[in-house]
C-alpha positions as CSV (number, residue, x, y, z in Angstrom):
1,M,-81.3,-12.2,-12.8
2,N,-82.0,-11.8,-9.7
3,L,-81.7,-8.6,-8.1
4,V,-80.1,-8.5,-3.9
5,L,-81.4,-5.7,-1.9
6,P,-79.1,-5.8,0.8
7,Q,-77.0,-9.1,0.8
8,A,-76.8,-9.7,4.5
9,A,-73.2,-11.8,5.4
10,F,-73.9,-15.7,3.3
11,P,-71.7,-18.0,4.7
12,E,-69.3,-20.3,2.1
13,H,-71.0,-21.7,-1.0
14,H,-71.2,-22.5,-4.0
15,H,-73.4,-23.5,-7.9
16,D,-74.9,-25.5,-10.8
17,F,-74.3,-22.4,-12.5
18,H,-72.4,-19.8,-13.8
19,E,-72.8,-16.0,-11.9
20,I,-72.2,-12.5,-12.7
21,V,-72.6,-10.7,-9.5
22,I,-73.0,-6.7,-10.5
23,V,-72.8,-4.5,-7.5
24,E,-75.2,-2.0,-7.5
25,H,-73.9,-0.1,-4.5
26,G,-72.8,-0.6,-1.0
27,T,-69.7,-2.8,0.4
28,G,-68.5,-5.5,1.9
29,I,-65.8,-8.6,1.5
30,H,-66.4,-11.1,-0.8
31,V,-64.5,-14.3,-0.1
32,F,-63.5,-16.2,-3.4
33,N,-61.6,-19.9,-3.3
34,G,-60.4,-18.6,0.2
35,Q,-59.4,-15.1,-1.2
36,P,-60.8,-12.0,-0.2
37,Y,-61.6,-9.0,-2.1
38,T,-63.4,-5.5,-1.1
39,I,-66.3,-5.1,-3.3
40,S,-68.1,-1.6,-3.8
41,G,-70.4,-0.7,-6.4
42,G,-69.7,-1.1,-10.1
43,T,-67.5,-4.6,-9.3
44,V,-68.8,-7.3,-11.5
45,C,-67.5,-10.7,-10.0
46,F,-67.3,-13.5,-12.4
47,V,-68.7,-17.1,-10.1
48,R,-67.7,-20.5,-12.3
49,D,-69.9,-23.4,-10.9
50,H,-67.0,-24.8,-9.1
51,D,-66.3,-21.9,-7.6
52,R,-66.9,-21.3,-3.5
53,H,-67.6,-18.1,-2.0
54,L,-68.9,-16.2,0.7
55,Y,-69.7,-12.5,1.5
56,E,-68.8,-11.4,4.8
57,H,-68.7,-7.2,6.8
58,T,-71.7,-6.5,4.6
59,D,-73.0,-2.6,4.4
60,N,-76.0,-1.4,2.8
61,L,-74.2,-4.5,-0.7
62,C,-76.8,-4.3,-3.1
63,L,-76.4,-6.8,-5.4
64,T,-77.7,-7.8,-9.2
65,N,-77.0,-12.1,-9.9
66,V,-77.1,-12.7,-13.1
67,L,-77.5,-17.0,-13.7
68,W,-76.9,-19.0,-16.4
69,R,-75.9,-23.0,-16.5
70,S,-73.4,-22.7,-19.7
71,P,-71.1,-19.4,-21.0
72,D,-73.3,-20.9,-24.4
73,A,-76.8,-19.6,-22.9
74,F,-75.2,-16.3,-24.0
75,Q,-74.0,-17.3,-27.4
76,F,-77.6,-15.1,-28.5
77,L,-75.9,-11.3,-27.6
78,A,-73.4,-10.8,-29.5
79,G,-69.9,-9.7,-28.4
80,L,-70.9,-10.4,-25.2
81,D,-67.5,-12.5,-24.4
82,Q,-65.5,-9.4,-24.6
83,L,-67.3,-7.9,-22.0
84,L,-66.8,-11.1,-19.5
85,P,-63.0,-12.0,-18.4
86,Q,-60.6,-13.4,-20.9
87,E,-58.0,-16.4,-20.0
88,Q,-54.6,-14.8,-19.5
89,D,-51.8,-17.5,-18.5
90,G,-54.7,-20.2,-17.9
91,Y,-56.2,-17.7,-15.5
92,Y,-60.1,-16.2,-15.5
93,P,-59.8,-13.1,-13.4
94,S,-63.3,-13.2,-10.8
95,H,-63.2,-9.6,-9.6
96,W,-63.0,-6.6,-12.0
97,R,-64.4,-3.0,-12.7
């Protein structure tokens, strides 16, 4: 886990791990695979290892990032999969509240 206080604008990038981003407070634009999303306190984002994303127009944006190398890494937490976005018609939602 990594707490970012506050998150400045950050250029497009990707990771070799999966990430859950929890917006603690503040606002910004999360450009996710080319699609902009307005984010604010309470927003949760699911970023897979091959997704490209960036942050822009941030205003006191504070994030908690949960990083892991495999979805199987969370199996020790019974029922956690129910909190993560579920596949819908071959698509995983990236942002939810």
